[in-house]
C-alpha positions as CSV (number, residue, x, y, z in Angstrom):
1,M,-1.8,19.6,-34.9
2,R,-1.9,16.6,-37.3
3,M,-4.0,13.5,-38.0
4,P,-2.8,10.4,-39.8
5,G,-4.7,9.8,-43.0
6,T,-7.1,12.8,-42.6
7,P,-7.2,16.4,-41.6
8,A,-6.8,17.0,-37.8
9,I,-9.8,16.3,-35.6
10,A,-10.9,19.1,-33.3
11,R,-12.0,17.5,-30.0
12,G,-11.2,18.8,-27.2
13,T,-18.9,6.3,4.8
14,A,-18.0,5.8,7.2
15,P,-17.6,2.3,8.8
16,G,-20.8,0.5,9.7
17,A,-22.8,1.2,12.8
18,L,-24.1,-1.3,15.3
19,M,-26.6,-2.9,12.9
20,P,-25.8,-1.6,9.4
21,S,-28.4,-1.7,6.7
22,T,-27.8,-3.3,3.3
23,A,-26.5,0.0,1.9
24,D,-23.9,0.1,4.7
25,R,-22.4,-3.3,4.1
26,A,-19.6,-1.9,1.8
27,T,-18.2,0.1,4.7
28,W,-18.5,-2.6,7.4
29,S,-15.3,-3.2,9.2
30,P,-13.4,-6.1,7.6
31,S,-12.5,-7.4,11.1
32,D,-16.1,-8.2,11.7
33,H,-16.4,-10.4,8.6
34,T,-15.4,-13.4,10.5
35,G,-17.6,-16.0,12.2
36,S,-21.3,-16.6,11.6
37,Y,-24.0,-14.0,11.0
38,V,-27.4,-13.6,12.4
39,S,-30.0,-12.9,9.7
40,R,-32.7,-10.2,10.1
41,P,-35.2,-8.9,7.5
42,G,-33.2,-6.2,5.8
43,R,-30.7,-5.9,8.6
44,W,-27.9,-8.1,10.0
45,I,-25.2,-8.2,12.6
46,P,-22.2,-10.6,13.0
47,A,-22.2,-13.0,15.9
48,R,-18.9,-11.5,16.9
49,G,-20.5,-8.1,16.8
50,R,-23.1,-9.3,19.4
51,L,-20.2,-9.9,21.8
52,H,-19.0,-6.3,21.4
53,V,-22.6,-5.0,22.0
54,S,-22.8,-7.1,25.1
55,M,-19.5,-5.7,26.4
56,I,-20.6,-2.1,25.7
57,A,-24.0,-2.7,27.4
58,A,-22.3,-4.2,30.4
59,A,-19.9,-1.2,30.7
60,M,-22.8,1.2,30.4
61,A,-24.8,-0.7,33.1
62,I,-21.8,-0.7,35.5
63,G,-21.3,3.0,34.9
64,T,-25.0,3.7,35.5
65,A,-24.9,1.7,38.8
66,L,-21.9,3.6,40.0
67,H,-23.3,7.0,38.9
68,Y,-26.5,6.5,40.7
69,G,-25.0,4.4,43.5
70,D,-25.9,6.8,46.4
71,T,-29.6,6.4,45.4
72,L,-29.6,2.6,45.3
73,P,-30.1,0.8,48.7
74,V,-27.4,-1.8,47.9
75,L,-24.7,0.8,47.3
76,A,-26.0,3.7,49.4
77,A,-24.2,2.5,52.6
78,A,-20.9,2.0,50.8
79,A,-21.2,5.5,49.2
80,A,-21.9,7.1,52.5
81,D,-18.8,5.6,54.1
82,S,-16.5,6.5,51.2
83,P,-13.8,9.0,52.0
84,V,-14.2,10.5,48.5
85,S,-16.8,13.2,48.2
86,L,-19.9,12.6,46.1
87,A,-19.1,15.4,43.6
88,Y,-15.6,14.1,43.0
89,R,-16.9,10.5,42.5
90,Q,-19.5,11.7,40.0
91,S,-16.9,13.6,38.1
92,V,-14.7,10.5,37.7
93,E,-17.8,8.4,36.8
94,R,-18.7,10.8,34.1
95,I,-15.2,10.6,32.6
96,L,-15.4,6.7,32.8
97,F,-18.4,6.8,30.5
98,L,-15.9,7.8,27.7
99,V,-14.5,4.2,27.8
100,P,-17.5,2.4,26.2
101,V,-18.0,5.4,23.9
102,M,-14.5,5.1,22.5
103,Y,-14.7,1.3,22.4
104,A,-18.0,1.5,20.4
105,A,-16.4,4.0,18.0
106,Y,-13.4,1.7,17.5
107,V,-15.5,-1.4,16.9
108,F,-18.6,0.0,15.1
109,G,-17.5,3.3,13.7
110,L,-19.0,6.7,13.7
111,R,-22.7,5.8,14.3
112,G,-21.8,3.3,17.0
113,G,-19.7,5.9,18.9
114,L,-22.4,8.6,18.6
115,V,-25.2,6.2,19.7
116,T,-23.2,5.1,22.7
117,L,-22.3,8.8,23.5
118,S,-26.0,9.7,23.3
119,L,-26.9,6.9,25.7
120,A,-24.2,8.1,28.1
121,G,-25.5,11.7,27.9
122,A,-29.0,10.4,28.6
123,I,-27.7,8.6,31.7
124,M,-25.6,11.5,33.0
125,T,-28.0,14.4,32.5
126,P,-30.7,13.5,35.0
127,R,-28.2,12.8,37.7
128,A,-26.6,16.2,37.1
129,L,-30.0,18.0,37.2
130,I,-31.3,16.3,40.3
131,G,-28.0,16.7,42.2
132,G,-27.2,19.7,44.3
133,A,-24.2,20.9,42.3
134,L,-25.5,22.2,39.0
135,D,-22.8,24.8,38.8
136,H,-20.1,22.2,38.0
137,A,-22.2,19.1,37.1
138,T,-23.8,20.5,34.0
139,P,-20.5,21.8,32.5
140,E,-18.9,18.5,33.3
141,V,-21.6,16.6,31.4
142,A,-21.3,19.0,28.5
143,G,-17.5,18.6,28.5
144,V,-17.7,14.8,28.6
145,M,-20.1,14.9,25.7
146,A,-17.8,17.2,23.7
147,V,-14.7,15.1,24.5
148,G,-16.6,11.9,23.6
149,A,-17.7,13.3,20.2
150,L,-14.2,14.5,19.5
151,A,-12.7,11.2,20.5
152,T,-15.2,9.3,18.3
153,L,-14.3,11.5,15.3
154,V,-10.6,11.0,15.9
155,I,-10.9,7.2,16.2
156,V,-13.0,7.0,13.1
157,Q,-10.6,9.2,11.1
158,Q,-7.6,7.1,12.3
159,Q,-9.4,3.9,11.2
160,K,-10.0,5.5,7.8
161,D,-6.4,6.5,7.4
162,V,-5.2,3.0,8.4
163,E,-7.7,1.4,6.0
164,T,-6.5,3.7,3.2
165,Q,-2.9,2.9,3.9
166,R,-3.7,-0.8,3.9
167,R,-5.5,-0.6,0.6
168,M,-2.6,1.4,-0.9
169,H,-0.1,-1.3,0.2
170,E,-2.3,-4.0,-1.1
171,G,-2.7,-2.1,-4.4
172,L,1.0,-1.5,-4.7
173,G,1.7,-5.2,-4.0
174,E,-0.7,-6.3,-6.6
175,F,0.7,-3.6,-9.0
176,V,4.3,-5.0,-8.5
177,R,3.1,-8.5,-9.0
178,Q,1.2,-7.8,-12.2
179,T,4.1,-5.6,-13.4
180,L,6.6,-8.4,-13.0
181,T,4.1,-10.8,-14.8
182,A,3.7,-8.3,-17.6
183,Q,7.5,-7.9,-17.9
184,E,7.9,-11.7,-18.2
185,D,5.0,-11.9,-20.7
186,E,6.7,-9.1,-22.8
187,R,10.0,-10.9,-22.7
188,N,8.4,-14.1,-23.7
189,R,6.6,-12.4,-26.6
190,I,9.8,-10.8,-27.8
191,A,11.7,-14.1,-27.5
192,L,9.0,-15.9,-29.5
193,E,8.9,-13.2,-32.1
194,L,12.7,-13.3,-32.6
195,H,12.7,-17.1,-32.7
196,D,9.6,-17.7,-34.9
197,D,10.1,-14.8,-37.3
198,T,13.6,-13.3,-37.3
199,A,15.6,-16.4,-36.6
200,Q,13.6,-18.4,-39.1
201,A,14.0,-15.7,-41.7
202,L,17.7,-15.6,-41.2
203,L,17.9,-19.4,-41.4
204,V,16.0,-19.4,-44.8
205,I,18.3,-16.7,-46.1
206,S,21.4,-18.7,-45.0
207,Q,20.0,-21.8,-46.7
208,R,19.3,-19.9,-50.0
209,L,22.8,-18.4,-49.9
210,D,24.3,-21.9,-49.4
211,T,22.3,-23.1,-52.4
212,L,23.4,-20.2,-54.6
213,S,27.0,-20.5,-53.6
214,G,27.0,-24.2,-54.5
215,H,25.4,-23.8,-57.9
216,A,26.4,-20.3,-58.9
217,V,28.5,-21.5,-61.9
218,E,25.7,-23.7,-63.2
219,R,23.0,-21.0,-63.1
220,P,22.5,-18.4,-65.8
221,P,23.5,-14.9,-64.8
222,I,20.0,-13.5,-65.2
223,R,18.5,-16.2,-62.9
224,L,21.3,-15.8,-60.4
225,A,20.7,-12.1,-60.3
226,H,17.0,-12.6,-59.8
227,E,17.5,-15.0,-56.9
228,L,20.0,-12.6,-55.3
229,L,17.4,-9.9,-55.5
230,E,14.9,-12.2,-53.7
231,V,17.5,-12.8,-51.0
232,R,18.1,-9.1,-50.6
233,G,14.4,-8.5,-50.2
234,A,14.2,-11.2,-47.5
235,V,17.2,-9.5,-45.7
236,L,15.4,-6.1,-45.9
237,R,12.2,-7.6,-44.5
238,T,14.1,-9.2,-41.6
239,L,15.8,-5.9,-41.0
240,S,12.4,-4.1,-41.0
241,D,11.1,-6.6,-38.4
242,L,14.1,-6.0,-36.2
243,R,13.6,-2.3,-36.4
244,R,9.9,-2.7,-35.5
245,I,10.8,-4.7,-32.4
246,S,13.5,-2.2,-31.4
247,Q,11.1,0.7,-31.9
248,G,8.5,-1.0,-29.8
249,L,11.0,-1.2,-26.9
250,R,12.2,2.4,-27.2
251,P,11.6,4.5,-30.3
252,R,14.8,6.2,-31.4
253,I,12.7,9.1,-32.7
254,L,12.0,10.1,-29.2
255,D,15.7,10.6,-28.4
256,D,16.6,12.0,-31.8
257,H,13.7,14.3,-32.6
258,G,11.8,14.8,-29.4
259,L,8.3,14.2,-28.0
260,E,6.2,15.8,-30.7
261,A,7.8,13.8,-33.5
262,A,7.4,10.6,-31.3
263,L,3.7,11.3,-30.8
264,D,3.2,11.8,-34.5
265,W,5.0,8.5,-35.1
266,L,2.8,6.8,-32.5
267,A,-0.4,8.1,-34.1
268,D,0.8,6.7,-37.5
269,Q,1.6,3.3,-35.9
270,I,-1.9,3.1,-34.3
271,F,-3.6,4.1,-37.5
272,E,-1.7,1.5,-39.5
273,E,-2.2,-1.3,-37.1
274,H,-5.7,-0.7,-35.8
275,G,-7.3,1.9,-38.1
276,V,-8.0,4.4,-35.3
277,R,-7.2,8.0,-36.1
278,I,-5.4,9.8,-33.4
279,G,-4.9,13.6,-33.6
280,V,-1.9,15.2,-32.0
281,D,-2.1,18.9,-30.9
282,V,1.1,20.2,-29.3
283,S,1.0,23.9,-28.3
284,A,3.7,23.8,-25.6
285,Q,7.4,24.8,-26.1
286,L,9.2,21.5,-25.8
287,S,12.8,22.8,-25.8
288,T,13.0,23.1,-22.0
289,Y,11.4,19.7,-21.3
290,G,13.7,17.2,-19.5
291,R,14.2,13.7,-20.9
292,N,12.4,12.0,-18.0
293,T,9.4,14.2,-18.6
294,Q,9.3,13.5,-22.4
295,L,9.7,9.8,-21.8
296,L,7.0,9.8,-19.1
297,L,4.5,11.6,-21.4
298,F,5.3,9.4,-24.3
299,R,4.8,6.2,-22.3
300,I,1.5,7.4,-21.0
301,A,0.3,8.5,-24.4
302,Q,1.5,5.1,-25.8
303,E,-0.3,3.1,-23.2
304,A,-3.5,5.3,-23.5
305,A,-3.4,5.0,-27.4
306,R,-3.1,1.2,-27.2
307,N,-5.9,1.0,-24.8
308,V,-8.1,3.1,-27.1
309,A,-7.2,1.0,-30.1
310,R,-7.7,-2.4,-28.3
311,H,-10.5,-1.9,-25.8
312,S,-12.5,1.3,-26.4
313,G,-14.1,0.6,-29.8
314,A,-13.3,4.3,-30.6
315,A,-13.1,5.6,-34.1
316,K,-10.9,8.6,-33.2
317,A,-8.9,10.0,-30.3
318,M,-7.0,13.1,-29.5
319,I,-3.7,13.8,-27.7
320,T,-3.4,17.3,-26.5
321,L,-0.2,18.7,-24.9
322,C,-0.1,22.3,-23.6
323,E,1.3,24.5,-20.8
324,D,-1.1,25.1,-18.0
325,G,-0.2,27.8,-15.5
326,D,3.1,26.9,-13.9
327,G,3.2,23.4,-15.3
328,L,2.3,21.1,-18.1
329,M,-0.9,19.3,-19.0
330,M,-1.4,16.3,-21.4
331,R,-4.9,15.0,-22.2
332,V,-5.9,11.9,-24.1
333,T,-9.6,11.7,-25.1
334,D,-11.5,9.2,-27.2
335,D,-15.1,8.7,-28.4
336,G,-15.2,5.0,-27.4
337,R,-17.6,3.0,-25.2
338,G,-16.1,4.2,-21.9
339,F,-16.0,2.3,-18.6
340,S,-16.6,2.6,-14.8
341,V,-13.6,4.1,-13.1
342,P,-12.5,2.4,-9.9
343,P,-11.8,4.9,-7.1
344,T,-8.5,3.6,-5.9
345,L,-5.2,2.2,-7.2
346,S,-5.8,-1.2,-5.5
347,E,-9.1,-1.6,-7.4
348,L,-7.4,-0.6,-10.6
349,T,-4.9,-3.4,-10.3
350,G,-7.4,-5.8,-8.9
351,S,-9.7,-5.2,-11.8
352,G,-6.9,-6.0,-14.3
353,R,-6.3,-2.4,-15.5
354,L,-2.6,-2.6,-15.0
355,G,-2.0,0.1,-17.7
356,L,-3.9,2.8,-15.8
357,A,-2.3,1.8,-12.5
358,G,1.1,2.0,-14.2
359,M,0.4,5.5,-15.6
360,S,-0.8,6.7,-12.2
361,E,2.3,5.4,-10.5
362,R,4.6,7.0,-13.1
363,V,3.0,10.4,-12.7
364,R,3.1,10.1,-8.9
365,L,6.8,9.4,-8.9
366,M,7.3,12.6,-11.0
367,G,5.3,14.6,-8.4
368,G,2.3,15.2,-10.7
369,T,-1.4,14.4,-10.7
370,F,-3.2,11.7,-12.8
371,S,-6.9,11.6,-13.4
372,V,-9.3,9.4,-15.4
373,R,-12.8,10.5,-16.3
374,S,-15.1,8.0,-18.0
375,N,-18.6,6.7,-18.1
376,P,-20.1,3.8,-20.1
377,A,-21.0,4.9,-23.6
378,E,-19.5,8.4,-23.1
379,G,-15.8,7.9,-24.0
380,S,-12.8,8.5,-21.7
381,T,-10.4,11.2,-20.8
382,I,-7.0,10.7,-19.3
383,E,-5.3,13.8,-17.9
384,V,-1.8,14.3,-16.6
385,R,-0.5,17.4,-14.9
386,L,3.2,17.9,-14.1
387,P,4.7,20.8,-12.0
388,R,7.5,23.0,-13.4
389,A,10.1,21.2,-11.3
390,A,9.4,17.9,-13.0
391,I,9.3,19.4,-16.5
392,T,12.7,21.0,-16.4
393,A,14.5,18.2,-14.6
394,A,17.1,16.0,-16.4
395,P,17.6,17.7,-19.7
396,F,18.7,15.8,-22.8
397,P,22.5,15.2,-23.0
398,P,24.6,17.1,-25.5
399,G,24.1,15.9,-29.0
400,R,20.4,15.1,-28.4
401,R,17.8,17.5,-29.8
402,P,14.6,17.6,-27.8
């Protein structure tokens, strides 16, 4: 464990129903957010939703009329002349009640399906009890109710899965777009830095060398030596800037000396640039770690440390790396202001937290798990867990010392 500048720091709904309330609006089906809305005190329903309700009510009314047809004067004669037996017709009619139930579940979600199923049960039960075939009518009603409940749950779960996949695709699309934008911004930053700093410094050095070469005979040796020393200093400063840019792109220390040395270097850099002290505690054996694993962990630690320095307002942070069961765990904690963690990748990218989304995607591609725990004014914790298969994959090539 080490700490730059000081001793080490020890830290260690478902979719909406027929008339959703205000609290249910976040889970209302997006397909219903078109058209106009009818306002109600504390409750609302889309104008398009009224059409769905009317269709379900019409289907239930037709089913009721057919189910009780032999008791209605208008349909009694037709029912008596039908070659199909009454018991068989009622069995088919009970099954047909599943149609509006499934439609309600598809359009309005769990509560819509269950409400419609309850109405269907209330319609079918009296007919089963007053009929003369209780031995099969009652089990049929119970079976239709069970199938209706199961179908409602399946439809709602399928809708949730589809919505989850849709959000994931949207999040990945936004992630790719922002990644490309970030890459172009980084290229532009490097180009400007090379042009404004390095190229200008080289131009000044070239001009000073031209001046010295043109007047070397006229200048006293002492003055000439002094000016040459100044030029040498400018060359060394330019070389230092080039090394800094190169290290920012990919630190050579990671390839030459491994992850622990690279994390120590990162902590020193953050402390020098931002004044935030970051402790590094490595208790795992790094000799068996693959190069992809070390690079992944370094990039995540680098992004997390930069976020801590730039956005958290923290005074100190801690990077912990240890073996955890049959895998590896890295945790980055800070004592900053914290933030509210979005629940999905799409919301991470949509809220502009591209760094967190990038970390999550890197870990996912390695077969690991990524989690963020944070609350306002309580600091943040980023945790990465990688399985053994990811840790030992792709070892460093010969000549490299992990």
